[in-house]
Structures are given as structure tokens and as C-alpha cells.
PLY file of the C-alpha trace (Angstrom):
ply
format ascii 1.0
element vertex 396
property float x
property float y
property float z
element edge 395
property int vertex1
property int vertex2
end_header
5.32 -20.42 -25.16
2.03 -22.40 -24.99
2.38 -26.08 -24.14
0.88 -28.80 -26.19
-2.50 -29.89 -25.04
-1.19 -33.29 -24.07
0.72 -31.75 -21.20
-2.41 -30.37 -19.53
-2.09 -30.02 -15.80
-4.65 -29.77 -12.87
-3.82 -27.18 -10.30
-5.52 -26.58 -6.94
-5.92 -23.03 -5.58
-6.16 -22.76 -1.84
-6.48 -18.98 -1.33
-9.40 -18.50 1.28
-11.44 -16.61 -1.29
-14.31 -16.76 1.07
-12.73 -13.98 3.20
-13.42 -10.45 1.85
-9.76 -9.51 1.49
-8.60 -7.77 -1.70
-5.14 -9.32 -1.36
-6.62 -12.79 -1.60
-8.51 -11.92 -4.68
-5.54 -10.17 -6.28
-3.25 -13.32 -5.83
-6.09 -15.24 -7.41
-6.27 -12.95 -10.38
-2.53 -13.17 -10.81
-2.67 -17.01 -10.94
-5.41 -16.82 -13.48
-3.46 -14.36 -15.76
-0.64 -16.90 -15.75
-3.02 -19.77 -16.45
-4.63 -18.03 -19.45
-1.08 -17.26 -20.92
0.05 -20.88 -20.21
-2.96 -22.39 -21.81
-2.46 -25.85 -20.38
-3.82 -25.41 -16.80
-7.04 -26.60 -15.29
-7.55 -24.58 -12.18
-9.75 -25.65 -9.28
-10.67 -23.57 -6.21
-10.43 -26.36 -3.53
-9.80 -25.68 0.17
-8.95 -29.28 1.02
-7.19 -30.44 -2.24
-5.15 -33.44 -0.84
-8.16 -35.17 0.81
-9.06 -36.28 -2.77
-7.26 -38.78 -5.00
-7.87 -39.83 -8.60
-9.41 -43.26 -9.38
-6.04 -44.68 -9.81
-5.03 -43.67 -6.35
-2.61 -40.94 -7.45
-2.97 -37.33 -6.30
-5.84 -35.43 -7.90
-3.62 -32.42 -8.60
-0.34 -31.90 -10.33
0.40 -28.75 -8.21
-0.94 -26.44 -5.59
-0.80 -22.69 -4.94
-1.88 -22.08 -1.40
-2.12 -20.12 1.64
-0.59 -23.16 3.10
-1.36 -24.64 6.49
0.95 -27.03 8.23
-1.42 -30.04 7.46
-1.57 -29.17 3.73
2.25 -28.84 3.61
2.77 -32.33 5.24
0.21 -33.92 2.81
1.79 -32.35 -0.18
5.15 -33.53 0.89
4.02 -37.07 1.52
2.40 -37.33 -1.89
5.09 -35.57 -3.75
2.88 -32.76 -5.11
4.66 -29.47 -5.75
3.28 -26.60 -3.69
3.90 -22.87 -3.70
3.00 -20.83 -0.54
1.60 -17.30 -0.92
0.82 -16.70 2.80
3.66 -14.92 4.47
2.38 -15.73 7.99
1.96 -19.49 7.18
2.87 -21.88 9.99
4.51 -23.93 7.24
7.47 -21.54 6.92
9.67 -24.21 5.36
7.73 -24.13 2.24
8.94 -22.28 -0.81
6.90 -19.13 -1.16
6.26 -16.00 -3.27
5.46 -12.81 -1.28
5.44 -9.06 -1.70
8.65 -7.40 -0.47
7.42 -6.32 2.91
10.69 -5.04 4.12
11.02 -2.65 1.20
7.41 -1.67 1.70
8.24 -0.41 5.24
11.28 1.39 3.85
9.15 3.20 1.25
6.70 4.23 3.80
9.37 5.74 6.05
10.84 7.78 3.02
7.40 8.97 2.06
6.67 10.30 5.58
10.21 11.83 5.87
9.58 13.80 2.63
6.60 15.31 4.19
8.85 16.96 6.82
7.89 14.69 9.78
10.22 14.07 12.61
8.02 11.81 14.99
7.03 8.37 13.97
5.04 5.40 15.19
3.87 2.01 13.70
0.65 0.17 14.56
1.13 -3.57 14.29
0.30 -6.95 15.56
2.96 -8.22 18.01
3.00 -11.79 16.61
2.34 -11.03 12.88
5.54 -11.90 10.92
4.48 -9.64 8.03
4.03 -6.66 10.35
7.33 -7.32 11.95
9.12 -7.35 8.65
7.44 -4.11 7.53
8.26 -2.48 10.86
12.01 -3.51 10.55
12.20 -1.78 7.16
10.33 1.33 8.42
12.55 1.56 11.47
15.73 1.07 9.55
15.21 4.04 7.20
14.10 6.30 10.18
17.14 5.26 12.22
19.43 5.98 9.39
17.85 9.47 9.11
18.40 10.00 12.75
14.90 9.56 14.14
13.38 7.18 16.62
10.21 5.21 15.96
7.97 3.43 18.45
5.42 0.68 17.84
1.97 0.05 19.26
0.60 -3.49 19.53
-2.99 -4.14 18.51
-4.57 -7.72 18.65
-7.39 -7.08 16.04
-8.81 -10.67 16.53
-9.93 -9.67 20.02
-11.62 -6.34 19.35
-14.97 -7.26 18.07
-15.70 -10.42 20.12
-18.41 -8.44 22.16
-19.55 -4.93 22.83
-17.49 -4.67 25.84
-14.19 -5.71 24.03
-15.01 -3.26 21.29
-15.52 -0.31 23.74
-12.39 -1.24 25.54
-10.38 -1.28 22.23
-11.75 2.12 21.34
-10.99 3.63 24.61
-7.46 2.14 24.72
-6.76 3.39 21.15
-7.94 6.89 21.94
-5.81 7.18 25.10
-2.84 6.14 23.04
-3.47 8.60 20.31
-3.91 11.31 22.93
-0.21 10.80 24.03
1.16 11.60 20.55
3.38 14.65 20.09
2.27 16.35 16.88
2.82 16.46 13.91
3.50 12.75 13.66
3.77 10.01 10.91
1.80 6.80 11.50
2.29 3.57 9.59
-0.66 1.22 10.12
0.61 -2.23 9.12
-2.84 -3.68 9.37
-5.53 -3.34 6.76
-7.65 -0.39 5.85
-10.38 -0.95 8.45
-7.84 -0.77 11.28
-6.50 2.49 9.75
-10.15 3.80 9.83
-10.31 2.97 13.55
-7.06 5.03 14.04
-8.58 7.97 12.14
-11.69 7.82 14.32
-9.62 7.84 17.46
-7.77 10.91 16.11
-11.02 12.65 15.47
-12.13 11.91 19.14
-8.96 13.38 20.38
-9.29 16.57 18.17
-6.24 15.66 15.94
-6.47 16.53 12.41
-5.51 14.51 9.37
-3.04 15.23 7.78
-2.02 18.36 9.60
-1.40 16.71 12.95
-1.37 13.06 12.02
-0.04 11.83 8.59
-1.11 8.18 8.03
-0.14 5.46 5.57
-1.92 2.10 5.64
-0.18 -1.14 4.37
-2.99 -1.95 1.95
-4.72 -0.17 -0.91
-8.28 -1.49 -0.75
-10.03 1.40 -2.73
-13.46 1.18 -1.24
-12.13 1.72 2.36
-9.27 3.95 1.35
-11.40 6.35 -0.76
-14.28 6.84 1.67
-15.30 8.46 3.98
-13.02 11.47 3.99
-10.16 11.75 4.45
-8.91 9.41 1.82
-6.11 7.17 3.03
-2.60 6.91 1.61
-1.93 3.16 0.95
0.86 0.86 -0.29
0.31 -1.06 -3.54
2.17 -4.26 -2.68
1.12 -5.78 -6.15
-0.40 -9.01 -4.83
-1.58 -9.80 -8.31
2.04 -9.93 -9.49
2.84 -12.24 -6.51
0.07 -14.65 -7.69
1.37 -14.50 -11.19
4.96 -15.28 -10.10
3.78 -18.05 -7.83
1.92 -19.68 -10.73
5.11 -19.34 -12.93
7.20 -21.00 -10.16
4.74 -23.79 -9.70
4.87 -24.51 -13.45
8.62 -24.72 -13.28
8.47 -27.13 -10.24
5.98 -29.26 -12.10
8.45 -29.44 -15.04
11.02 -30.77 -12.53
13.00 -27.70 -12.13
15.32 -27.32 -9.02
13.48 -24.99 -6.65
15.22 -21.71 -5.49
16.67 -21.73 -2.00
15.03 -18.71 -0.80
11.46 -17.16 -1.11
10.88 -14.92 -4.21
10.05 -11.39 -3.19
7.99 -9.38 -5.54
8.61 -5.51 -5.65
5.54 -3.38 -5.07
4.26 -0.57 -7.31
4.67 2.15 -4.82
2.51 4.51 -2.56
-0.79 5.90 -3.57
-0.65 9.19 -1.81
-3.98 10.65 -0.84
-5.35 13.16 1.66
-3.98 11.43 4.86
-0.46 12.45 3.88
-1.06 15.30 1.53
0.79 18.14 3.34
4.29 19.19 4.61
4.78 19.02 8.40
6.32 22.01 10.00
6.35 23.74 13.41
6.44 26.96 11.51
3.04 28.58 11.81
3.38 30.89 8.79
4.50 28.02 6.50
1.79 25.77 7.84
-0.96 28.31 7.18
0.45 29.04 3.67
0.39 25.33 2.87
-3.34 25.14 4.03
-4.19 28.17 1.91
-2.55 26.63 -1.09
-4.44 23.38 -0.72
-7.70 25.16 -0.35
-7.22 27.42 -3.38
-5.48 25.15 -5.81
-8.23 25.31 -8.45
-7.85 29.01 -8.61
-5.04 31.10 -10.26
-2.48 30.94 -7.51
0.77 33.07 -7.70
3.18 33.82 -4.82
1.62 37.20 -4.23
-1.82 35.51 -3.77
-0.46 33.13 -1.20
1.27 36.00 0.60
-1.90 38.03 0.75
-3.86 34.89 1.94
-1.66 34.61 5.00
-1.15 38.30 5.62
2.58 38.56 5.11
4.99 39.98 2.56
6.12 38.08 -0.40
9.78 38.41 0.59
9.06 36.96 4.11
7.08 34.04 2.70
9.64 33.17 0.15
12.53 33.37 2.72
10.65 31.10 5.23
9.70 28.59 2.55
13.18 28.23 1.40
14.38 27.78 4.90
11.67 25.31 5.99
10.46 23.49 2.88
13.74 23.73 0.89
12.14 25.17 -2.29
10.26 28.20 -3.63
6.62 28.82 -3.06
5.79 28.33 -6.82
7.52 25.00 -6.79
5.44 23.90 -3.85
2.17 24.96 -5.59
3.16 22.89 -8.60
3.89 19.91 -6.41
0.55 20.17 -4.83
-1.15 20.28 -8.20
0.76 17.30 -9.55
-0.01 15.43 -6.40
-3.79 16.36 -6.71
-3.83 15.39 -10.41
-2.18 12.10 -9.69
-4.86 11.29 -7.15
-7.67 12.19 -9.48
-6.22 10.22 -12.28
-5.96 7.03 -10.28
-8.99 7.39 -7.96
-11.66 8.84 -10.42
-12.89 8.33 -13.84
-12.74 12.06 -14.63
-11.42 13.01 -18.06
-7.97 14.42 -18.48
-9.43 17.81 -19.00
-11.57 17.63 -15.84
-8.56 16.54 -13.88
-6.38 19.37 -15.29
-9.02 21.99 -14.16
-9.76 20.38 -10.81
-6.02 20.43 -10.03
-5.58 24.05 -11.00
-3.94 23.70 -14.41
-5.01 25.89 -17.23
-5.98 22.89 -19.24
-5.08 19.42 -20.54
-2.04 20.76 -22.51
-0.44 22.40 -19.44
-1.15 19.30 -17.50
0.45 17.17 -20.24
3.55 19.43 -20.27
3.96 19.44 -16.50
3.48 15.64 -16.27
5.89 14.89 -19.03
8.58 17.02 -17.34
8.16 16.24 -13.72
6.55 12.78 -13.67
8.07 11.41 -16.83
4.84 10.07 -18.17
1.73 11.66 -19.95
-1.31 11.80 -17.74
-3.01 8.95 -19.67
0.17 6.87 -19.30
0.27 7.48 -15.62
-3.16 6.46 -15.13
-2.62 3.23 -17.08
0.25 2.33 -14.97
-1.70 2.56 -11.73
1.36 3.60 -9.86
1.02 6.61 -7.58
4.59 7.48 -7.23
7.46 6.80 -9.66
9.53 5.12 -6.85
8.90 1.41 -6.63
9.14 -0.85 -3.63
12.32 -2.38 -4.84
0 1
1 2
2 3
3 4
4 5
5 6
6 7
7 8
8 9
9 10
10 11
11 12
12 13
13 14
14 15
15 16
16 17
17 18
18 19
19 20
20 21
21 22
22 23
23 24
24 25
25 26
26 27
27 28
28 29
29 30
30 31
31 32
32 33
33 34
34 35
35 36
36 37
37 38
38 39
39 40
40 41
41 42
42 43
43 44
44 45
45 46
46 47
47 48
48 49
49 50
50 51
51 52
52 53
53 54
54 55
55 56
56 57
57 58
58 59
59 60
60 61
61 62
62 63
63 64
64 65
65 66
66 67
67 68
68 69
69 70
70 71
71 72
72 73
73 74
74 75
75 76
76 77
77 78
78 79
79 80
80 81
81 82
82 83
83 84
84 85
85 86
86 87
87 88
88 89
89 90
90 91
91 92
92 93
93 94
94 95
95 96
96 97
97 98
98 99
99 100
100 101
101 102
102 103
103 104
104 105
105 106
106 107
107 108
108 109
109 110
110 111
111 112
112 113
113 114
114 115
115 116
116 117
117 118
118 119
119 120
120 121
121 122
122 123
123 124
124 125
125 126
126 127
127 128
128 129
129 130
130 131
131 132
132 133
133 134
134 135
135 136
136 137
137 138
138 139
139 140
140 141
141 142
142 143
143 144
144 145
145 146
146 147
147 148
148 149
149 150
150 151
151 152
152 153
153 154
154 155
155 156
156 157
157 158
158 159
159 160
160 161
161 162
162 163
163 164
164 165
165 166
166 167
167 168
168 169
169 170
170 171
171 172
172 173
173 174
174 175
175 176
176 177
177 178
178 179
179 180
180 181
181 182
182 183
183 184
184 185
185 186
186 187
187 188
188 189
189 190
190 191
191 192
192 193
193 194
194 195
195 196
196 197
197 198
198 199
199 200
200 201
201 202
202 203
203 204
204 205
205 206
206 207
207 208
208 209
209 210
210 211
211 212
212 213
213 214
214 215
215 216
216 217
217 218
218 219
219 220
220 221
221 222
222 223
223 224
224 225
225 226
226 227
227 228
228 229
229 230
230 231
231 232
232 233
233 234
234 235
235 236
236 237
237 238
238 239
239 240
240 241
241 242
242 243
243 244
244 245
245 246
246 247
247 248
248 249
249 250
250 251
251 252
252 253
253 254
254 255
255 256
256 257
257 258
258 259
259 260
260 261
261 262
262 263
263 264
264 265
265 266
266 267
267 268
268 269
269 270
270 271
271 272
272 273
273 274
274 275
275 276
276 277
277 278
278 279
279 280
280 281
281 282
282 283
283 284
284 285
285 286
286 287
287 288
288 289
289 290
290 291
291 292
292 293
293 294
294 295
295 296
296 297
297 298
298 299
299 300
300 301
301 302
302 303
303 304
304 305
305 306
306 307
307 308
308 309
309 310
310 311
311 312
312 313
313 314
314 315
315 316
316 317
317 318
318 319
319 320
320 321
321 322
322 323
323 324
324 325
325 326
326 327
327 328
328 329
329 330
330 331
331 332
332 333
333 334
334 335
335 336
336 337
337 338
338 339
339 340
340 341
341 342
342 343
343 344
344 345
345 346
346 347
347 348
348 349
349 350
350 351
351 352
352 353
353 354
354 355
355 356
356 357
357 358
358 359
359 360
360 361
361 362
362 363
363 364
364 365
365 366
366 367
367 368
368 369
369 370
370 371
371 372
372 373
373 374
374 375
375 376
376 377
377 378
378 379
379 380
380 381
381 382
382 383
383 384
384 385
385 386
386 387
387 388
388 389
389 390
390 391
391 392
392 393
393 394
394 395
């Protein structure tokens, strides 16, 4: 419900928008969506909001949403200004915060890689980053419960570009580490998309193919870097915009005098946007591996079980038996799964029409695509595109 104009409030946004991070912008967009719905907020982007006071000597703002520093938290407390923190790694850990559910994000990543048939796993993370630690805990928990170990590799990204020498050392150390991997392996990069690209480059220098040797998920979904250059990167959609919206709603409640919740509010993410970097099924069976490669290369063509068997020079009976043993489903079902995954990717990552998507993914046309999506995804293609959610499983 919209407030009366007499209850207008002035809100400071301290979100470090000068940094080119999509998550900062998405949090900002969420706050603005709430402000429009509320109708009584005056929002000001202000990196030092409590250094100012009004002419009467009272605080210049009624509330603050911030990537909060310790100094800002202390000033807000002294002046009695409600503040909501949206920076998970903030030194002001005592502040009430609204964050994506990073632990669940790690769990979903592990399940995604397990479903690809992988049995070896690693996580790339910063050793002192609290967000990375929480995501790694969720990742490792699911893998442990499934009976698999997981190692982590520490990268200190702040040091890598200080000079040409540190950059070269970083590249060499990363390549050496990648060269020790037993393949195939699932890799969770808890950093942003640029660090994931550095890992991809190191794999290339070591002759390791993505996704056949290395399946990679990045804890971000910044489209320009995820989508180019090839291979496209599978990324987590942590829904920072929803976090910004919920932070604004919480601040509104606090400015109304509501009792603050005891714990941080965790926002469920939207799921995983699966792209080329995990678009395969890992197996040590050479015949099944070659059949999967053949399927991926010929999805746009009419593709029956006999076509796949001929493509890998084996009998239909042998191929069916090995698929059932290794993949756990018939060949035709795997072809359908690959086509659905490709259609999902095209719907979310391109502006192609539904007809173009259907043909590019190997369906006979938009009617068949619609029927398959309704049955196996639970949404029509257009509805799926509108949700922006790559997989039906959420991060909750």
C-alpha cells in the first residue's frame, strides 16, 4: 500500500556503484523497484551519507542501505539511523543484513555437477573471503553426503594484477595447478566471471578441454563475460536484485519502528544457468563419451538411435546397453535432454524467436518444442524465457 505523501523519507544508498560489478547494480535495481512501489522514498546515491546533517542538526537521512563499512555502522548507531547491510563480507558483521543464500548456492552447484556424472571436484576460492567460505561449505557438504571428496585452491585475486611480474607468476601457478587435475573434474569458481576465464585459459594451456575434461561453474552470471568468448560459462543466478528489494522492504519496516529480526535475511537464488562449460555427461566409458560428443555435434539434424550408433561405429544394441549402464537412461532420452538444454540456453541467452530456437535445438518446429517444454520443463518456451530461470530447481 502506498503511503501518504506526508510520510516521505530520504534514504541513502551506499552501494559502490563506481565499481563495474553487476551484483552492485542489481542490488541497486532492487532498491529502486521497491522505492517505486512504495512511492514515498527519496533515494540518494551517497558514499559518505552520515558526514552530512540537516540544517536543524538532525541526520540528513531517515535510513541507509549500504555495503557497510565499520565506520558507517558506528556513525549510524550513534545517530540512531536505521541501516541495512547488503555486503556479506562487511567488517560490520554485527549489522542486520540481507544477502543471497550462498550456502544453498554451493549446494546447488554440487548437485548440478554430480548430475553430469562427475566424481572429482575442486573449488577455487579466496581463503579469507567469508562468502567463498560459505559457498564452499555448502558445496562440500553435498559432495561429502554423496561420498566424494572435494579440495579447494586459494587464489588472492587482489595481488594478481599489481605488475607484469605478479600477473605472470599468477598465470604460471594457475597452469601448474590445473595440470595436476585428474580428469574429468568438476570445478566451482567462487570468484567472479573474470577469474573463471583465467581458469579456462589455464585449462587451454594445459590441453584440457571444456567441458569434456573440465566442467566449470562460476558463482556469478554476468552475461557479457559468461557468454563470450567460447566456451560459454555456466553461472549461478543469486538474484541480487531480489536481495536489494528485500533490503529496502526491511529498511522501510525499521523506519516504521518495527522490531528487527534476529538473524540475517537470506534470499533464495533463481538457479543455475547451464551453458557450454557443463553441457555434457562425464564418464570414463570411451564409447558413451564419443556418442555424447556425436549427439552434441548433430543435434540440429534428425537424430535417432541408429544414427548415433552409426556415428560411433557400434551396434544399436551395444550402444543402448552401455547407455543404460552408464547414463541411466536410453539414448533417445539423452538426445531429448540435450535438445531441451540447448533450447533453454538459446531462450535465455539470445533474442532468437521460438521458431528459430526450436530448429537450432533440433526440434521439428515450435509446436514440438512447446509440447516437450510443457511436459518436461513445466512451462511453455515463452514462459520459461520470461522467468529467466535456467533450471527449475531454485537455490532454496
